[in-house]
N, C-alpha and C positions, 0 to 999 in steps of 0.2 A: 368681444372680450380676448386679451391676450392670454391665452392658454400657459405661455411661458413667464410671463410677467406673474401670473398667479402663482405660479411654480415657484418663484425666486419669494414674494411675500410670504408663501407657507415655508421655504426654508429658513428666511429670514424669522419668523416668528415662534419655529422651535428653535432655532440658535439662541432666541434672545430668554427662552422658558428656560434653555439647559444652562444658560449663564447665570438666568437670575437666581434658579434654583443650588447653582454650585457657590452663590455667592450667600444664598440663604443658609448653606448647612457651612462655608467657609467664615460667616461672620462679615462677610467682604462686604460694605455697604457700595464700595464703587464699582464691582461687579455686580451687586443686587441692581445698582441703577443704570448699569449700562445694559444689562438682558433688556430691564424693563424699555429704554430708549429703543432698541432693536425692534421688539414688539410693537411698540408706537408706530414705528416705521413702517412696519408688515402693515397695521392696519391702514395708514397713510398710503402705501401700494394699493391695497386693496379697493381703498376709497377712490383712487383715482381712477382704476381700470370700471368700477361703478360708472364712476361720471363718462368716462369714454363708452360705454354701453348705452349710457344714458342717452348719450349725444346722437350718438350713430341709432338708435329709435326713434329718435325726433325726427332726424335728419330724413329716415325711411318714409315717417308717414308724413311730412312737409314735402315729401317727394311726389308720393301717391297723391295726395291734394291736389297738387298742380298739377296732376297729368290729368284728375276728372275735371278739375277748371277748365283745363286745354281743350278737353273734348268737350265739357259743355258749351263753350265758347264758338268751337268749331258749328256743335249741331246750330248755334241761336242764327250763325252767320249763313249758314247752308238755310236756315229757313227763312231771314230776311232776303235772302238771293230769290229765292223760288215764290 
């Protein structure tokens, strides 16, 4: 997880919430929509980071499983030679 990317997403979300609130107060529908769009962008950034985190987790699990398989193959090969 990139803490920097998560912080950027949080900042974008806050920026969007403020812009939407200003739009609500002033009756500016363009500003409301822009604020909502920024919040969606923040959600997408967080989802992207979640995908990266999950991919890293899967890669780590696969790496460990590959090491286990390699060790098992070495043991079987040694047993076959003995």
